[in-house]
mmCIF file as Biopython writes it, N, C-alpha, C and O atoms, coordinates in Angstrom:
data_model
#
loop_
_atom_site.group_PDB
_atom_site.id
_atom_site.type_symbol
_atom_site.label_atom_id
_atom_site.label_alt_id
_atom_site.label_comp_id
_atom_site.label_asym_id
_atom_site.label_entity_id
_atom_site.label_seq_id
_atom_site.pdbx_PDB_ins_code
_atom_site.Cartn_x
_atom_site.Cartn_y
_atom_site.Cartn_z
_atom_site.occupancy
_atom_site.B_iso_or_equiv
_atom_site.auth_seq_id
_atom_site.auth_asym_id
_atom_site.pdbx_PDB_model_num
ATOM 1   N N  . UNK A ? 1  ? 116.179 102.509 93.719  1.0 0.0 1  A 1 
ATOM 2   C CA . UNK A ? 1  ? 115.069 101.803 94.383  1.0 0.0 1  A 1 
ATOM 3   C C  . UNK A ? 1  ? 113.733 102.585 94.048  1.0 0.0 1  A 1 
ATOM 4   O O  . UNK A ? 1  ? 113.638 103.811 94.105  1.0 0.0 1  A 1 
ATOM 5   N N  . UNK A ? 2  ? 112.709 101.716 93.689  1.0 0.0 2  A 1 
ATOM 6   C CA . UNK A ? 2  ? 111.446 102.416 93.308  1.0 0.0 2  A 1 
ATOM 7   C C  . UNK A ? 2  ? 110.672 102.833 94.457  1.0 0.0 2  A 1 
ATOM 8   O O  . UNK A ? 2  ? 110.722 102.169 95.492  1.0 0.0 2  A 1 
ATOM 9   N N  . UNK A ? 3  ? 109.945 103.894 94.366  1.0 0.0 3  A 1 
ATOM 10  C CA . UNK A ? 3  ? 109.200 104.493 95.399  1.0 0.0 3  A 1 
ATOM 11  C C  . UNK A ? 3  ? 107.707 103.977 95.193  1.0 0.0 3  A 1 
ATOM 12  O O  . UNK A ? 3  ? 107.087 104.135 94.142  1.0 0.0 3  A 1 
ATOM 13  N N  . UNK A ? 4  ? 107.244 103.386 96.245  1.0 0.0 4  A 1 
ATOM 14  C CA . UNK A ? 4  ? 105.849 102.951 96.129  1.0 0.0 4  A 1 
ATOM 15  C C  . UNK A ? 4  ? 105.035 103.910 96.943  1.0 0.0 4  A 1 
ATOM 16  O O  . UNK A ? 4  ? 105.340 104.295 98.072  1.0 0.0 4  A 1 
ATOM 17  N N  . UNK A ? 5  ? 103.855 104.298 96.192  1.0 0.0 5  A 1 
ATOM 18  C CA . UNK A ? 5  ? 103.021 105.377 96.903  1.0 0.0 5  A 1 
ATOM 19  C C  . UNK A ? 5  ? 102.000 104.494 97.632  1.0 0.0 5  A 1 
ATOM 20  O O  . UNK A ? 5  ? 101.147 103.838 97.034  1.0 0.0 5  A 1 
ATOM 21  N N  . UNK A ? 6  ? 102.144 104.523 98.952  1.0 0.0 6  A 1 
ATOM 22  C CA . UNK A ? 6  ? 101.159 103.733 99.752  1.0 0.0 6  A 1 
ATOM 23  C C  . UNK A ? 6  ? 100.114 104.841 100.344 1.0 0.0 6  A 1 
ATOM 24  O O  . UNK A ? 6  ? 100.437 105.983 100.671 1.0 0.0 6  A 1 
ATOM 25  N N  . UNK A ? 7  ? 98.889  104.325 100.413 1.0 0.0 7  A 1 
ATOM 26  C CA . UNK A ? 7  ? 97.904  105.247 100.887 1.0 0.0 7  A 1 
ATOM 27  C C  . UNK A ? 7  ? 98.172  105.419 102.530 1.0 0.0 7  A 1 
ATOM 28  O O  . UNK A ? 7  ? 98.851  104.617 103.172 1.0 0.0 7  A 1 
ATOM 29  N N  . UNK A ? 8  ? 97.614  106.437 103.023 1.0 0.0 8  A 1 
ATOM 30  C CA . UNK A ? 8  ? 97.631  106.529 104.509 1.0 0.0 8  A 1 
ATOM 31  C C  . UNK A ? 8  ? 96.801  105.422 105.119 1.0 0.0 8  A 1 
ATOM 32  O O  . UNK A ? 8  ? 95.657  105.163 104.745 1.0 0.0 8  A 1 
ATOM 33  N N  . UNK A ? 9  ? 97.458  104.775 106.097 1.0 0.0 9  A 1 
ATOM 34  C CA . UNK A ? 9  ? 96.926  103.643 106.829 1.0 0.0 9  A 1 
ATOM 35  C C  . UNK A ? 9  ? 96.288  103.950 108.202 1.0 0.0 9  A 1 
ATOM 36  O O  . UNK A ? 9  ? 96.888  104.756 108.914 1.0 0.0 9  A 1 
ATOM 37  N N  . UNK A ? 10 ? 95.198  103.428 108.634 1.0 0.0 10 A 1 
ATOM 38  C CA . UNK A ? 10 ? 94.792  103.722 109.957 1.0 0.0 10 A 1 
ATOM 39  C C  . UNK A ? 10 ? 95.445  102.707 110.945 1.0 0.0 10 A 1 
ATOM 40  O O  . UNK A ? 10 ? 95.995  101.710 110.478 1.0 0.0 10 A 1 
ATOM 41  N N  . UNK A ? 11 ? 95.411  102.896 112.148 1.0 0.0 11 A 1 
ATOM 42  C CA . UNK A ? 11 ? 96.069  102.098 113.151 1.0 0.0 11 A 1 
ATOM 43  C C  . UNK A ? 11 ? 95.636  100.648 113.085 1.0 0.0 11 A 1 
ATOM 44  O O  . UNK A ? 11 ? 96.433  99.740  113.319 1.0 0.0 11 A 1 
ATOM 45  N N  . UNK A ? 12 ? 94.334  100.429 112.756 1.0 0.0 12 A 1 
ATOM 46  C CA . UNK A ? 12 ? 93.929  98.998  112.734 1.0 0.0 12 A 1 
ATOM 47  C C  . UNK A ? 12 ? 94.411  98.291  111.413 1.0 0.0 12 A 1 
ATOM 48  O O  . UNK A ? 12 ? 94.652  97.084  111.396 1.0 0.0 12 A 1 
ATOM 49  N N  . UNK A ? 13 ? 94.538  99.088  110.321 1.0 0.0 13 A 1 
ATOM 50  C CA . UNK A ? 13 ? 95.186  98.447  109.179 1.0 0.0 13 A 1 
ATOM 51  C C  . UNK A ? 13 ? 96.594  98.150  109.329 1.0 0.0 13 A 1 
ATOM 52  O O  . UNK A ? 13 ? 97.086  97.110  108.891 1.0 0.0 13 A 1 
ATOM 53  N N  . UNK A ? 14 ? 97.325  99.136  110.005 1.0 0.0 14 A 1 
ATOM 54  C CA . UNK A ? 14 ? 98.683  98.792  110.353 1.0 0.0 14 A 1 
ATOM 55  C C  . UNK A ? 14 ? 98.972  97.558  111.278 1.0 0.0 14 A 1 
ATOM 56  O O  . UNK A ? 14 ? 99.959  96.837  111.134 1.0 0.0 14 A 1 
ATOM 57  N N  . UNK A ? 15 ? 98.102  97.403  112.151 1.0 0.0 15 A 1 
ATOM 58  C CA . UNK A ? 15 ? 98.042  96.232  113.019 1.0 0.0 15 A 1 
ATOM 59  C C  . UNK A ? 15 ? 97.838  95.043  112.293 1.0 0.0 15 A 1 
ATOM 60  O O  . UNK A ? 15 ? 98.560  94.060  112.465 1.0 0.0 15 A 1 
ATOM 61  N N  . UNK A ? 16 ? 96.846  95.067  111.444 1.0 0.0 16 A 1 
ATOM 62  C CA . UNK A ? 16 ? 96.603  93.822  110.618 1.0 0.0 16 A 1 
ATOM 63  C C  . UNK A ? 16 ? 97.634  93.485  109.646 1.0 0.0 16 A 1 
ATOM 64  O O  . UNK A ? 16 ? 97.863  92.307  109.371 1.0 0.0 16 A 1 
ATOM 65  N N  . UNK A ? 17 ? 98.310  94.508  109.076 1.0 0.0 17 A 1 
ATOM 66  C CA . UNK A ? 17 ? 99.346  94.223  108.212 1.0 0.0 17 A 1 
ATOM 67  C C  . UNK A ? 17 ? 100.669 93.649  109.009 1.0 0.0 17 A 1 
ATOM 68  O O  . UNK A ? 17 ? 101.504 92.926  108.466 1.0 0.0 17 A 1 
ATOM 69  N N  . UNK A ? 18 ? 100.724 94.034  110.231 1.0 0.0 18 A 1 
ATOM 70  C CA . UNK A ? 18 ? 101.778 93.598  111.002 1.0 0.0 18 A 1 
ATOM 71  C C  . UNK A ? 18 ? 101.606 92.047  111.382 1.0 0.0 18 A 1 
ATOM 72  O O  . UNK A ? 18 ? 102.533 91.239  111.338 1.0 0.0 18 A 1 
ATOM 73  N N  . UNK A ? 19 ? 100.304 91.751  111.756 1.0 0.0 19 A 1 
ATOM 74  C CA . UNK A ? 19 ? 100.041 90.393  112.003 1.0 0.0 19 A 1 
ATOM 75  C C  . UNK A ? 19 ? 100.200 89.421  110.809 1.0 0.0 19 A 1 
ATOM 76  O O  . UNK A ? 19 ? 100.715 88.308  110.916 1.0 0.0 19 A 1 
ATOM 77  N N  . UNK A ? 20 ? 99.688  89.970  109.608 1.0 0.0 20 A 1 
ATOM 78  C CA . UNK A ? 20 ? 99.867  89.135  108.398 1.0 0.0 20 A 1 
ATOM 79  C C  . UNK A ? 20 ? 101.315 88.967  108.034 1.0 0.0 20 A 1 
ATOM 80  O O  . UNK A ? 20 ? 101.744 87.890  107.619 1.0 0.0 20 A 1 
ATOM 81  N N  . UNK A ? 21 ? 102.031 89.984  108.183 1.0 0.0 21 A 1 
ATOM 82  C CA . UNK A ? 21 ? 103.568 89.958  107.895 1.0 0.0 21 A 1 
ATOM 83  C C  . UNK A ? 21 ? 104.219 88.888  108.817 1.0 0.0 21 A 1 
ATOM 84  O O  . UNK A ? 21 ? 105.057 88.109  108.363 1.0 0.0 21 A 1 
ATOM 85  N N  . UNK A ? 22 ? 103.834 88.860  110.081 1.0 0.0 22 A 1 
ATOM 86  C CA . UNK A ? 22 ? 104.439 87.997  110.986 1.0 0.0 22 A 1 
ATOM 87  C C  . UNK A ? 22 ? 103.975 86.544  110.589 1.0 0.0 22 A 1 
ATOM 88  O O  . UNK A ? 22 ? 104.817 85.646  110.610 1.0 0.0 22 A 1 
ATOM 89  N N  . UNK A ? 23 ? 102.759 86.290  110.250 1.0 0.0 23 A 1 
ATOM 90  C CA . UNK A ? 23 ? 102.448 85.065  109.782 1.0 0.0 23 A 1 
ATOM 91  C C  . UNK A ? 23 ? 102.962 84.513  108.627 1.0 0.0 23 A 1 
ATOM 92  O O  . UNK A ? 23 ? 103.169 83.306  108.505 1.0 0.0 23 A 1 
ATOM 93  N N  . UNK A ? 24 ? 103.203 85.441  107.667 1.0 0.0 24 A 1 
ATOM 94  C CA . UNK A ? 24 ? 103.990 85.209  106.358 1.0 0.0 24 A 1 
ATOM 95  C C  . UNK A ? 24 ? 105.459 84.714  106.740 1.0 0.0 24 A 1 
ATOM 96  O O  . UNK A ? 24 ? 105.916 83.710  106.194 1.0 0.0 24 A 1 
ATOM 97  N N  . UNK A ? 25 ? 106.146 85.388  107.626 1.0 0.0 25 A 1 
ATOM 98  C CA . UNK A ? 25 ? 107.398 85.076  108.014 1.0 0.0 25 A 1 
ATOM 99  C C  . UNK A ? 25 ? 107.422 83.753  108.672 1.0 0.0 25 A 1 
ATOM 100 O O  . UNK A ? 25 ? 108.278 82.941  108.321 1.0 0.0 25 A 1 
ATOM 101 N N  . UNK A ? 26 ? 106.537 83.447  109.623 1.0 0.0 26 A 1 
ATOM 102 C CA . UNK A ? 26 ? 106.490 82.196  110.251 1.0 0.0 26 A 1 
ATOM 103 C C  . UNK A ? 26 ? 106.255 80.938  109.310 1.0 0.0 26 A 1 
ATOM 104 O O  . UNK A ? 26 ? 106.794 79.854  109.533 1.0 0.0 26 A 1 
ATOM 105 N N  . UNK A ? 27 ? 105.425 81.170  108.264 1.0 0.0 27 A 1 
ATOM 106 C CA . UNK A ? 27 ? 105.169 80.178  107.250 1.0 0.0 27 A 1 
ATOM 107 C C  . UNK A ? 27 ? 106.363 80.066  106.354 1.0 0.0 27 A 1 
ATOM 108 O O  . UNK A ? 27 ? 106.600 78.957  105.875 1.0 0.0 27 A 1 
ATOM 109 N N  . UNK A ? 28 ? 107.097 81.016  106.084 1.0 0.0 28 A 1 
ATOM 110 C CA . UNK A ? 28 ? 108.261 80.903  105.220 1.0 0.0 28 A 1 
ATOM 111 C C  . UNK A ? 28 ? 109.396 80.210  105.927 1.0 0.0 28 A 1 
ATOM 112 O O  . UNK A ? 28 ? 110.344 79.793  105.261 1.0 0.0 28 A 1 
ATOM 113 N N  . UNK A ? 29 ? 109.362 80.072  107.137 1.0 0.0 29 A 1 
ATOM 114 C CA . UNK A ? 29 ? 110.394 79.371  107.930 1.0 0.0 29 A 1 
ATOM 115 C C  . UNK A ? 29 ? 110.149 77.783  107.679 1.0 0.0 29 A 1 
ATOM 116 O O  . UNK A ? 29 ? 111.057 76.977  107.883 1.0 0.0 29 A 1 
ATOM 117 N N  . UNK A ? 30 ? 109.064 77.450  107.294 1.0 0.0 30 A 1 
ATOM 118 C CA . UNK A ? 30 ? 108.585 76.048  107.096 1.0 0.0 30 A 1 
ATOM 119 C C  . UNK A ? 30 ? 109.271 75.536  105.781 1.0 0.0 30 A 1 
ATOM 120 O O  . UNK A ? 30 ? 109.426 74.323  105.640 1.0 0.0 30 A 1 
ATOM 121 N N  . UNK A ? 31 ? 109.628 76.291  104.949 1.0 0.0 31 A 1 
ATOM 122 C CA . UNK A ? 31 ? 110.305 76.015  103.637 1.0 0.0 31 A 1 
ATOM 123 C C  . UNK A ? 31 ? 109.989 76.880  102.467 1.0 0.0 31 A 1 
ATOM 124 O O  . UNK A ? 31 ? 109.262 77.866  102.585 1.0 0.0 31 A 1 
ATOM 125 N N  . UNK A ? 32 ? 110.524 76.522  101.349 1.0 0.0 32 A 1 
ATOM 126 C CA . UNK A ? 32 ? 110.466 77.388  100.196 1.0 0.0 32 A 1 
ATOM 127 C C  . UNK A ? 32 ? 109.121 77.166  99.506  1.0 0.0 32 A 1 
ATOM 128 O O  . UNK A ? 32 ? 108.536 78.076  98.919  1.0 0.0 32 A 1 
ATOM 129 N N  . UNK A ? 33 ? 108.640 75.875  99.605  1.0 0.0 33 A 1 
ATOM 130 C CA . UNK A ? 33 ? 107.402 75.526  98.829  1.0 0.0 33 A 1 
ATOM 131 C C  . UNK A ? 33 ? 106.108 75.798  99.645  1.0 0.0 33 A 1 
ATOM 132 O O  . UNK A ? 33 ? 105.096 75.188  99.300  1.0 0.0 33 A 1 
ATOM 133 N N  . UNK A ? 34 ? 106.050 76.592  100.618 1.0 0.0 34 A 1 
ATOM 134 C CA . UNK A ? 34 ? 104.843 76.963  101.440 1.0 0.0 34 A 1 
ATOM 135 C C  . UNK A ? 34 ? 104.142 77.959  100.606 1.0 0.0 34 A 1 
ATOM 136 O O  . UNK A ? 34 ? 104.735 78.880  100.044 1.0 0.0 34 A 1 
ATOM 137 N N  . UNK A ? 35 ? 102.811 77.751  100.530 1.0 0.0 35 A 1 
ATOM 138 C CA . UNK A ? 35 ? 102.037 78.749  99.734  1.0 0.0 35 A 1 
ATOM 139 C C  . UNK A ? 35 ? 101.498 80.026  100.686 1.0 0.0 35 A 1 
ATOM 140 O O  . UNK A ? 35 ? 100.790 79.850  101.677 1.0 0.0 35 A 1 
ATOM 141 N N  . UNK A ? 36 ? 101.910 81.216  100.262 1.0 0.0 36 A 1 
ATOM 142 C CA . UNK A ? 36 ? 101.619 82.436  100.958 1.0 0.0 36 A 1 
ATOM 143 C C  . UNK A ? 36 ? 100.580 83.199  100.251 1.0 0.0 36 A 1 
ATOM 144 O O  . UNK A ? 36 ? 100.346 84.350  100.618 1.0 0.0 36 A 1 
ATOM 145 N N  . UNK A ? 37 ? 99.914  82.653  99.241  1.0 0.0 37 A 1 
ATOM 146 C CA . UNK A ? 37 ? 98.920  83.458  98.348  1.0 0.0 37 A 1 
ATOM 147 C C  . UNK A ? 37 ? 97.725  83.918  99.135  1.0 0.0 37 A 1 
ATOM 148 O O  . UNK A ? 37 ? 97.168  84.963  98.799  1.0 0.0 37 A 1 
ATOM 149 N N  . UNK A ? 38 ? 97.285  83.210  100.170 1.0 0.0 38 A 1 
ATOM 150 C CA . UNK A ? 38 ? 96.035  83.611  100.965 1.0 0.0 38 A 1 
ATOM 151 C C  . UNK A ? 38 ? 96.430  84.798  101.684 1.0 0.0 38 A 1 
ATOM 152 O O  . UNK A ? 38 ? 95.702  85.791  101.673 1.0 0.0 38 A 1 
ATOM 153 N N  . UNK A ? 39 ? 97.594  84.772  102.347 1.0 0.0 39 A 1 
ATOM 154 C CA . UNK A ? 39 ? 97.944  85.911  103.173 1.0 0.0 39 A 1 
ATOM 155 C C  . UNK A ? 39 ? 98.297  87.174  102.356 1.0 0.0 39 A 1 
ATOM 156 O O  . UNK A ? 39 ? 98.034  88.303  102.770 1.0 0.0 39 A 1 
ATOM 157 N N  . UNK A ? 40 ? 98.889  86.936  101.205 1.0 0.0 40 A 1 
ATOM 158 C CA . UNK A ? 40 ? 99.186  88.044  100.248 1.0 0.0 40 A 1 
ATOM 159 C C  . UNK A ? 40 ? 97.998  88.780  99.772  1.0 0.0 40 A 1 
ATOM 160 O O  . UNK A ? 40 ? 97.951  90.006  99.676  1.0 0.0 40 A 1 
ATOM 161 N N  . UNK A ? 41 ? 96.929  87.869  99.445  1.0 0.0 41 A 1 
ATOM 162 C CA . UNK A ? 41 ? 95.635  88.567  99.017  1.0 0.0 41 A 1 
ATOM 163 C C  . UNK A ? 41 ? 94.952  89.350  100.063 1.0 0.0 41 A 1 
ATOM 164 O O  . UNK A ? 41 ? 94.246  90.321  99.793  1.0 0.0 41 A 1 
ATOM 165 N N  . UNK A ? 42 ? 95.189  88.876  101.381 1.0 0.0 42 A 1 
ATOM 166 C CA . UNK A ? 42 ? 94.640  89.716  102.412 1.0 0.0 42 A 1 
ATOM 167 C C  . UNK A ? 42 ? 95.321  91.082  102.483 1.0 0.0 42 A 1 
ATOM 168 O O  . UNK A ? 42 ? 94.666  92.118  102.595 1.0 0.0 42 A 1 
ATOM 169 N N  . UNK A ? 43 ? 96.632  91.056  102.417 1.0 0.0 43 A 1 
ATOM 170 C CA . UNK A ? 43 ? 97.414  92.298  102.461 1.0 0.0 43 A 1 
ATOM 171 C C  . UNK A ? 43 ? 97.024  93.153  101.313 1.0 0.0 43 A 1 
ATOM 172 O O  . UNK A ? 43 ? 96.855  94.355  101.514 1.0 0.0 43 A 1 
ATOM 173 N N  . UNK A ? 44 ? 96.852  92.610  100.032 1.0 0.0 44 A 1 
ATOM 174 C CA . UNK A ? 44 ? 96.535  93.335  98.987  1.0 0.0 44 A 1 
ATOM 175 C C  . UNK A ? 44 ? 95.144  94.054  99.116  1.0 0.0 44 A 1 
ATOM 176 O O  . UNK A ? 44 ? 94.968  95.225  98.779  1.0 0.0 44 A 1 
ATOM 177 N N  . UNK A ? 45 ? 94.151  93.215  99.651  1.0 0.0 45 A 1 
ATOM 178 C CA . UNK A ? 45 ? 92.917  93.791  99.993  1.0 0.0 45 A 1 
ATOM 179 C C  . UNK A ? 45 ? 92.924  95.001  100.886 1.0 0.0 45 A 1 
ATOM 180 O O  . UNK A ? 45 ? 92.302  96.036  100.645 1.0 0.0 45 A 1 
ATOM 181 N N  . UNK A ? 46 ? 93.686  94.783  101.945 1.0 0.0 46 A 1 
ATOM 182 C CA . UNK A ? 46 ? 93.823  95.980  102.952 1.0 0.0 46 A 1 
ATOM 183 C C  . UNK A ? 46 ? 94.323  97.219  102.300 1.0 0.0 46 A 1 
ATOM 184 O O  . UNK A ? 46 ? 93.788  98.316  102.459 1.0 0.0 46 A 1 
ATOM 185 N N  . UNK A ? 47 ? 95.386  96.999  101.549 1.0 0.0 47 A 1 
ATOM 186 C CA . UNK A ? 47 ? 96.041  98.157  100.801 1.0 0.0 47 A 1 
ATOM 187 C C  . UNK A ? 47 ? 95.021  98.810  99.740  1.0 0.0 47 A 1 
ATOM 188 O O  . UNK A ? 47 ? 94.914  100.031 99.625  1.0 0.0 47 A 1 
ATOM 189 N N  . UNK A ? 48 ? 94.286  97.895  98.981  1.0 0.0 48 A 1 
ATOM 190 C CA . UNK A ? 48 ? 93.342  98.456  98.011  1.0 0.0 48 A 1 
ATOM 191 C C  . UNK A ? 48 ? 92.198  99.261  98.702  1.0 0.0 48 A 1 
ATOM 192 O O  . UNK A ? 48 ? 91.756  100.326 98.272  1.0 0.0 48 A 1 
ATOM 193 N N  . UNK A ? 49 ? 91.773  98.618  99.830  1.0 0.0 49 A 1 
ATOM 194 C CA . UNK A ? 49 ? 90.684  99.443  100.530 1.0 0.0 49 A 1 
ATOM 195 C C  . UNK A ? 49 ? 91.272  100.775 101.112 1.0 0.0 49 A 1 
ATOM 196 O O  . UNK A ? 49 ? 90.573  101.788 101.071 1.0 0.0 49 A 1 
ATOM 197 N N  . UNK A ? 50 ? 92.418  100.808 101.603 1.0 0.0 50 A 1 
ATOM 198 C CA . UNK A ? 50 ? 93.050  102.067 102.013 1.0 0.0 50 A 1 
ATOM 199 C C  . UNK A ? 50 ? 93.163  103.121 100.808 1.0 0.0 50 A 1 
ATOM 200 O O  . UNK A ? 50 ? 92.906  104.316 100.956 1.0 0.0 50 A 1 
ATOM 201 N N  . UNK A ? 51 ? 93.590  102.522 99.555  1.0 0.0 51 A 1 
ATOM 202 C CA . UNK A ? 51 ? 93.754  103.317 98.507  1.0 0.0 51 A 1 
ATOM 203 C C  . UNK A ? 51 ? 92.456  103.949 98.055  1.0 0.0 51 A 1 
ATOM 204 O O  . UNK A ? 51 ? 92.402  105.102 97.626  1.0 0.0 51 A 1 
ATOM 205 N N  . UNK A ? 52 ? 91.410  103.144 98.168  1.0 0.0 52 A 1 
ATOM 206 C CA . UNK A ? 52 ? 89.956  103.565 97.750  1.0 0.0 52 A 1 
ATOM 207 C C  . UNK A ? 52 ? 89.571  104.671 98.664  1.0 0.0 52 A 1 
ATOM 208 O O  . UNK A ? 52 ? 89.030  105.692 98.239  1.0 0.0 52 A 1 
ATOM 209 N N  . UNK A ? 53 ? 89.846  104.473 99.912  1.0 0.0 53 A 1 
ATOM 210 C CA . UNK A ? 53 ? 89.502  105.550 100.940 1.0 0.0 53 A 1 
ATOM 211 C C  . UNK A ? 53 ? 90.153  106.817 100.785 1.0 0.0 53 A 1 
ATOM 212 O O  . UNK A ? 53 ? 89.577  107.892 100.954 1.0 0.0 53 A 1 
ATOM 213 N N  . UNK A ? 54 ? 91.385  106.684 100.454 1.0 0.0 54 A 1 
ATOM 214 C CA . UNK A ? 54 ? 92.238  107.896 100.222 1.0 0.0 54 A 1 
ATOM 215 C C  . UNK A ? 54 ? 91.787  108.733 98.856  1.0 0.0 54 A 1 
ATOM 216 O O  . UNK A ? 54 ? 91.892  109.956 98.763  1.0 0.0 54 A 1 
ATOM 217 N N  . UNK A ? 55 ? 91.285  107.895 97.850  1.0 0.0 55 A 1 
ATOM 218 C CA . UNK A ? 55 ? 90.711  108.566 96.641  1.0 0.0 55 A 1 
ATOM 219 C C  . UNK A ? 55 ? 89.426  109.355 96.969  1.0 0.0 55 A 1 
ATOM 220 O O  . UNK A ? 55 ? 89.255  110.528 96.636  1.0 0.0 55 A 1 
ATOM 221 N N  . UNK A ? 56 ? 88.547  108.612 97.645  1.0 0.0 56 A 1 
ATOM 222 C CA . UNK A ? 56 ? 87.198  109.357 98.126  1.0 0.0 56 A 1 
ATOM 223 C C  . UNK A ? 56 ? 87.351  110.453 99.055  1.0 0.0 56 A 1 
ATOM 224 O O  . UNK A ? 56 ? 86.625  111.446 99.002  1.0 0.0 56 A 1 
ATOM 225 N N  . UNK A ? 57 ? 88.347  110.291 99.972  1.0 0.0 57 A 1 
ATOM 226 C CA . UNK A ? 57 ? 88.497  111.367 101.070 1.0 0.0 57 A 1 
ATOM 227 C C  . UNK A ? 57 ? 89.881  112.032 100.973 1.0 0.0 57 A 1 
ATOM 228 O O  . UNK A ? 57 ? 90.724  111.805 101.840 1.0 0.0 57 A 1 
ATOM 229 N N  . UNK A ? 58 ? 90.125  112.831 99.959  1.0 0.0 58 A 1 
ATOM 230 C CA . UNK A ? 58 ? 91.535  113.412 99.879  1.0 0.0 58 A 1 
ATOM 231 C C  . UNK A ? 58 ? 91.717  114.500 101.120 1.0 0.0 58 A 1 
ATOM 232 O O  . UNK A ? 58 ? 90.745  115.148 101.510 1.0 0.0 58 A 1 
ATOM 233 N N  . UNK A ? 59 ? 92.796  114.626 101.604 1.0 0.0 59 A 1 
ATOM 234 C CA . UNK A ? 59 ? 93.168  115.527 102.548 1.0 0.0 59 A 1 
ATOM 235 C C  . UNK A ? 59 ? 93.561  116.855 102.141 1.0 0.0 59 A 1 
ATOM 236 O O  . UNK A ? 59 ? 93.901  117.684 102.986 1.0 0.0 59 A 1 
#
């Protein structure tokens, strides 16, 4: 199994990711042909912002 290096997330980012994941699950219950791209872009944006923050503020 591949290891993904995720940046440290703030509590707000974790909460947003939880909500987006729940929305993605709810949509996927509607069927296989439901578009999840908009929610996936939001998840990617949150993770990208966290990675940029981790690069500029190393611990």
